[in-house]
C-alpha angles and dihedrals in degrees: 000000000000126000115212130195127202122189104137096128131344104330121088109205138160125181137182116216129189111238097207102041097029087226123149109237103174134012130168128171128181112198125211097201094117093053094048098043094078090064096044094239145024116307103204096208092048089047090054095051090049092050087052088057100041106039095061090051093053094042089057087061091057096056094102086065095049095095091058099046116121095177146358120231130195141180103250101167149066114010141077110330096223094050095042088057092058093057097041089049092053092046091052091049091051093046091054097041095050097029093236130137128265129238121196110204129199107231093219090053087053092059091055089051090050082084092064105045105140090002141078122265122264116203147206106046144137112245131198112203113199117175142131091277105029145041114177143136119227137186104219118195098161141331088284098041112061119143124189109214100172135015143163118287090208132339118031125235091251092044094055090055093051093048093049088049090051091050088056093047092240099135139237139337087036103187098076089040093054091046093053093044089047093057091075095039135092110252092202099048097092114042098211114178118251108243116249090358091148096040123102089212120113096219139105135240133176105170093091096047089046090054091047090052087047091058092046092051091051092059098040138081124232089259088068096052093092091058092046090049093050095044090048094050090048095050093041089054095043088056090057093046094043092055091043091052090051089049091048090062087071099039126024107213121226094183124024127184133190116202139165133071095293090052085085088074104115093201091054089048093052093048093050092047088055089049094053097048098088090052093050087229124167113239118216122198133179120236107270091245091059095045092090126056114303143156093233094071090046089053091049089057092043094057090058091047090049091055090051090047091239095161129159123218122238091249096046099047106099137141127266111190103188102033118124138181 
């Protein structure tokens, strides 16, 4: 079995995955949403302190599995530096104490493998990753062959939702709150401009849309918030589908997946489904409980890395907050 640790942001999580069957045997996550909600976003130093409290408690529950562990895996990149350190430090301690190898895992690859928890991999595929920190399209042929073909030039899809929610005083995390508010709103009430609609670039940008929404909020009453939320969600999603449609002129997808915390957005899922119909492409989605950060996806990557003997030495395993794929 492999023990995996996730602490890249504000979720403390540990999982145990069976190497041979790929089955998830144990998974526990302690969320910090309540503690950060009063600040309207994640406070890194607070997150690190909460990880230091939560991770040892979860690890204690894993003790019955210790005798069967063959490796310990941990998210080492990307993420918040002060929170990544908490997980990496624990992983190194477990590695030394149990004399088992270390596996450093890229958090973004983890989101891709959230599709395959308790099941075999299915490549090649085109993947849209939408989260609080990243918006990018990747062509994934295998674990070792992942190419990023488009990404955000500034704010991410998920980040823009959180910031709009903060402008409205809704709380944190903002994505689900905006989605709920938008359900009762008029998606055409505010005619926000689709970002980069006239640009030939296959890339994403949310800073301009975010600013347009900010100006609308300043002039609006709280009764208008549902219409602003609905219009914002519509345009933010239209931006993604417009650029994907442009990309699909070059490559017709056979299998397409949406991963990352913001992939739980049901409006986004429905619009992507419509976009894929002319191509007859299969749409893969993670279970909703595995869309956000979790250790189960890190463990699923680690199983494949273990089989390929992609280990990291104690001295070489270090954090890299801003790396990508």
